[in-house]
VOGU-3710 file (C-alpha; in Angstrom, 3 decimals, decimal comma):
1> mtreaelirr> 93,225/58,110/171,596  91,933/55,004/168,938  93,940/51,835/169,089  95,983/52,278/165,887  96,636/55,887/166,649  98,799/54,806/169,984  100,164/51,738/167,643  101,722/54,464/165,664  103,079/56,526/168,370  104,969/53,429/170,276
11> tleevegsad> 106,890/52,658/167,095  107,642/56,348/166,774  108,821/56,760/170,674  110,818/53,393/169,548  112,759/54,511/166,081  113,492/58,056/167,616  116,524/57,234/169,754  117,979/56,138/166,398  116,134/58,448/163,666  118,928/59,541/161,928
21> satayfyall> 120,055/55,860/160,961  116,248/55,312/160,199  116,093/57,194/157,515  118,954/56,907/156,137  118,673/53,418/155,651  114,851/54,284/154,387  116,420/56,109/151,228  118,788/53,823/150,768  116,365/50,949/149,934  114,006/53,571/148,283
31> fvqypqvrel> 117,204/54,439/145,658  118,200/51,128/145,567  115,334/49,570/144,621  113,693/52,227/142,686  116,535/54,708/141,081  114,210/56,640/138,440  112,802/58,524/141,861  116,261/59,923/143,161  116,026/62,287/140,435  113,049/63,925/142,632
41> fpaamdvqrd> 115,110/64,635/145,441  118,377/67,237/146,323  121,702/66,081/145,963  122,582/66,300/149,483  120,023/64,650/151,344  120,863/65,525/155,538  117,762/68,404/155,599  115,405/65,817/153,615  116,443/62,958/155,572  115,647/65,494/159,126
51> rlfrslltaa> 112,398/66,529/157,040  110,811/62,622/156,712  110,994/62,147/160,551  109,704/65,347/161,307  106,642/64,351/158,600  105,827/61,591/160,711  105,565/62,706/164,401  103,179/65,634/162,810  100,831/62,640/161,571  101,379/60,588/164,823
61> rmfddgpalq> 100,346/63,785/166,854  97,308/65,091/164,516  96,440/61,696/164,009  93,444/62,087/166,421  92,421/65,304/164,664  91,127/64,123/161,024  90,374/67,751/159,497  93,596/69,585/160,859  95,489/65,774/159,639  93,515/66,047/155,944
71> ahfaalgrgh> 94,585/69,742/155,566  98,270/69,688/156,596  98,863/66,320/154,139  96,380/67,963/151,314  98,730/71,245/152,039  102,074/68,598/151,661  100,511/67,095/148,541  99,623/70,205/146,187  103,449/71,375/147,294  104,749/68,030/146,734
81> rkygtlpthy> 103,965/68,735/142,680  106,876/70,771/142,413  109,273/68,460/142,823  107,504/66,148/140,045  105,656/63,674/142,186  103,619/61,144/140,412  100,599/58,618/142,020  103,029/55,819/141,145  105,852/57,560/143,593  103,853/56,481/146,669
91> pavgeclmra> 103,545/52,919/146,848  107,348/52,505/146,368  107,920/55,191/149,584  105,379/53,162/151,105  107,300/49,869/150,578  110,094/51,204/151,797  108,979/53,313/155,304  107,255/49,997/156,273  110,622/48,182/155,973  112,634/50,908/157,955
101> leryaprswg> 110,217/51,223/160,449  110,318/47,225/161,031  113,968/47,336/161,127  114,563/49,974/163,543  111,535/49,475/165,391  111,439/45,796/165,918  110,031/45,490/169,778  106,952/47,319/168,337  106,110/45,984/164,852  104,439/43,387/164,333
111> petesawvka> 101,155/41,903/162,544  98,796/44,750/164,127  101,312/47,677/164,280  101,941/47,588/160,601  98,187/46,962/159,610  97,743/49,743/160,957  100,818/52,258/159,263  99,879/50,507/156,200  95,948/52,063/156,698  97,101/55,081/157,424
121> ytalsqvmid> 99,845/55,801/155,010  97,174/54,293/151,766  94,556/57,015/153,785  97,031/60,366/153,956  98,882/59,442/150,848  95,750/59,754/148,723  94,699/62,627/149,900  98,117/63,917/148,764  97,251/62,485/145,610  93,701/63,991/145,273
131> aaaederhap> 94,611/67,314/146,175  97,605/67,134/143,524  95,100/66,345/141,276  92,601/68,782/142,512  95,634/72,000/142,222  96,139/70,659/138,867  93,147/72,340/137,585  93,665/75,530/138,020  97,589/75,548/139,301  100,952/75,916/137,814
141> awwraqvvth> 103,411/72,737/139,603  105,411/76,477/140,449  105,984/79,296/139,256  109,256/81,157/137,189  109,810/84,755/139,229  112,215/87,178/138,284  113,766/89,324/140,544  113,347/92,907/140,274  114,881/94,577/143,012  117,686/92,893/145,591
151> eqrtpdiavl> 118,235/95,718/148,697  120,637/94,375/151,196  119,161/96,178/154,311  122,200/94,775/156,472  125,794/92,293/155,768  123,069/89,125/156,129  119,691/90,264/155,423  118,002/90,985/152,385  114,854/92,681/151,039  114,005/91,021/147,446
161> tvrpdapypf> 110,594/91,803/145,278  110,322/89,190/142,240  107,847/89,850/139,154  106,312/85,970/138,716  105,602/84,790/135,278  101,554/84,303/136,027  99,568/85,427/138,488  100,024/83,962/141,986  97,369/84,059/144,386  98,254/83,821/147,497
171> ragqytsiet> 97,053/86,143/151,430  98,927/88,346/153,519  100,272/86,209/156,764  101,307/83,393/154,312  104,392/81,608/152,708  105,787/80,076/149,762  108,794/77,753/148,995  111,587/78,880/146,818  114,451/77,423/144,448  117,629/79,089/143,732
181> pwwprvwrhy> 118,887/78,680/140,323  122,498/77,518/142,108  120,843/74,802/143,668  118,657/73,064/142,103  115,679/70,817/143,953  116,324/72,482/147,131  113,859/74,639/148,585  113,271/76,498/151,735  110,643/78,687/152,580  109,914/82,312/153,425
191> sfasaprpdg> 107,128/84,300/154,294  105,477/87,382/152,017  106,737/90,532/153,146  103,527/92,174/151,605  99,820/91,710/151,133  98,781/91,067/147,689  100,222/94,468/145,646  98,039/95,452/142,517  101,148/94,809/140,432  101,529/91,381/140,999
201> llvfhvkavp> 104,899/91,786/142,566  105,899/90,006/145,636  108,486/91,056/149,025  110,414/87,921/150,754  112,896/88,995/153,702  115,750/86,833/153,763  118,754/86,535/156,205  122,206/84,432/155,344  122,747/81,711/157,833  125,137/79,557/157,776
211> agwvstalvh> 125,745/76,612/155,827  121,985/78,136/154,870  122,634/77,192/150,918  119,079/79,175/149,466  119,590/81,947/151,857  122,604/82,464/151,234  122,625/82,491/147,884  119,327/84,779/147,752  121,247/87,070/149,820  124,776/87,246/148,211
221> karpgdvlrl> 124,250/85,927/144,921  120,570/86,896/143,445  120,543/90,029/141,034  117,807/91,970/139,487  117,166/89,616/136,117  118,141/86,092/138,102  115,275/83,686/137,578  113,739/81,765/141,191  111,137/79,339/141,132  108,102/79,343/143,877
231> gppagsmtld> 105,782/76,697/144,903  102,784/77,304/145,814  101,581/79,273/148,934  100,741/77,873/152,263  100,048/78,474/155,818  97,270/79,519/157,690  98,357/82,869/159,331  95,813/84,904/157,933  93,396/87,310/159,111  89,509/85,830/159,668
241> dggdsgllcl> 87,087/87,086/157,049  85,099/89,327/158,937  87,182/89,061/162,368  86,988/92,681/164,183  89,176/91,733/167,694  92,373/93,450/167,642  95,647/91,501/166,333  98,799/91,648/169,089  100,937/90,511/166,542  104,904/89,502/167,483
251> gggtgiapik> 108,092/89,321/165,096  111,452/88,373/166,277  114,092/88,713/163,050  113,469/88,135/159,334  109,703/86,957/161,401  108,444/90,616/160,690  107,688/90,160/156,938  104,102/88,390/157,267  103,481/90,392/160,581  103,909/93,655/158,236
261> alvedvakrg> 101,460/92,068/155,406  99,267/90,874/157,808  99,483/95,327/158,741  98,725/96,169/155,054  96,064/93,361/154,823  94,571/95,047/157,841  95,244/98,694/155,972  94,096/97,407/152,306  90,043/95,895/153,967  89,677/99,701/155,205
271> asrpvevfyg> 89,513/98,430/158,736  89,465/100,217/162,047  90,580/97,159/164,354  93,791/98,109/166,781  96,823/96,491/166,047  99,746/96,077/167,785  103,065/95,028/167,108  105,988/93,851/168,838  109,011/93,759/166,412  111,748/91,846/168,643
281> artdldlydl> 115,907/92,423/167,918  119,205/91,817/169,483  119,999/95,252/169,069  118,627/98,150/167,594  120,771/97,712/164,071  119,009/94,533/163,922  115,881/96,414/163,178  116,638/96,599/159,301  112,629/97,157/158,514  111,593/99,307/161,218
291> dpllrldrsy> 111,368/102,677/159,096  108,564/101,376/157,092  106,999/99,831/160,144  106,719/103,034/161,619  105,552/104,811/158,802  102,571/102,860/158,712  102,485/103,365/162,309  101,982/107,602/161,537  99,629/106,615/158,933  96,601/104,318/160,846
301> pwlsvrpvva> 95,906/105,575/164,260  94,647/101,932/164,412  98,581/100,713/164,840  101,148/100,848/167,121  104,935/99,658/166,719  107,005/98,947/169,210  110,405/97,660/168,698  111,971/95,381/171,599  115,320/95,318/171,679  117,468/92,563/174,080
311> agrgsvpsvp> 120,858/94,028/174,082  122,095/97,634/174,052  120,732/101,517/173,603  121,191/102,913/170,407  119,528/105,817/168,604  116,341/104,428/167,740  113,756/104,764/170,626  112,638/101,326/171,481  111,327/99,045/174,809  114,266/97,900/176,459
321> gelldavrry> 113,994/93,994/177,298  112,901/91,045/176,097  110,387/91,050/173,446  107,923/88,762/175,440  108,511/90,405/178,967  107,758/93,606/176,642  104,782/92,387/175,918  103,358/91,274/179,221  104,176/94,858/179,936  101,642/96,086/177,770
331> gpwaaydgyl> 98,070/95,016/177,713  95,428/93,974/178,802  95,247/91,373/175,302  92,479/89,122/176,394  90,262/90,853/173,596  92,899/90,112/170,820  93,567/87,617/168,607  97,183/86,614/168,357  100,006/86,169/166,113  103,533/84,543/165,655
341> sgppglirsg> 106,071/84,833/163,500  109,863/84,109/163,964  112,286/81,545/165,182  110,955/78,534/166,053  111,979/79,397/170,091  110,023/82,528/170,400  106,773/80,999/168,913  107,207/77,919/171,030  107,559/80,189/174,219  104,976/82,951/172,542
351> vaalvgagip> 102,445/80,670/172,320  103,172/80,055/176,549  103,353/83,940/177,105  99,902/84,691/174,863  97,521/81,935/176,733  98,815/83,320/179,560  98,018/86,627/178,717  94,941/85,485/178,339  94,667/84,517/174,632  92,512/81,415/174,378
361> ahrirhdale> 95,313/78,992/172,379  92,674/78,977/169,297  93,161/82,230/168,888  96,608/82,308/168,155  98,081/82,564/164,838  101,348/80,931/163,352  103,313/79,354/161,091  103,714/75,012/161,462  106,932/74,384/163,062  107,651/71,600/161,366
371> elvnrp> 106,479/73,504/158,393  109,340/76,326/158,482  112,631/74,590/160,547  113,795/74,322/157,440  114,214/77,965/156,495  117,574/78,473/155,921
//
């Protein structure tokens, strides 16, 4: 660990206990000193405060991994275009961030620490600025997308098909951010539920959650004809080009969406690599997308779909018990690549379970937790 990385981590460890106050102070300072920046943010700032501190923690964890750090912040820079972020905004944010850290990390703050933070922030903000400038050369900041179909699968889950107003390049396994007309400047992440289609349509699975402004609007308000806005695609839970390893795919809840997209991608490539899908749910009523997956299972001999139901047994043939316990009962999995999608708890425990099943950590793909915790 470098000296600069150690100083930055010490600051974050000290400020973590008062993270809410520190981020609130940062935004208050930013909006008072630079009021023109306020219009870039949503009216309600609760989630935005959380996102800032998670981003700082991510940077600290990745500080000594240069390529991963650059890739992460380049993606952030491209994604920030949809908010209207300009290069001139970064110095204002950096100035207020330093003052907030100085106030809430007094024991670890000093000239050397400040120098480390300034150096790191300057380098990372330049990565974001450069990535945004490069992206601007060939892609819009956001796409308009009209809702074509809205299918209510359960009382709180809907499947939406949308038509973007311009070609939208993405890969199966990725996700995007969506803004609805009911909550301007509030964006949430959703995975693509299909591989790229010849007709250019995009499919999303959305579950309404308590206090989830965007998810509730998409499930209960959106109708055909409504126009949404989409940010750029992101995420690395994609297939390796040219790879031929088997795929072990675990999807829980609406996390089955990108898993389904990956299955379609394998089929489109004409590959015969084995694909094992474990689809976890609390009850069989929560297996809202099982029939389409079973149709794929019947169509391709290399595909096996196993629904796993934790509570109760209904009319759907399924593996009883918890998802990860079911995976452990099958196998062996050492020759497979692992793909995980679902709630953060599933991803955390799933990575450990797959490593325990013999899959090396570098062959396990999932969306970064700090990017997806804001799905509502």
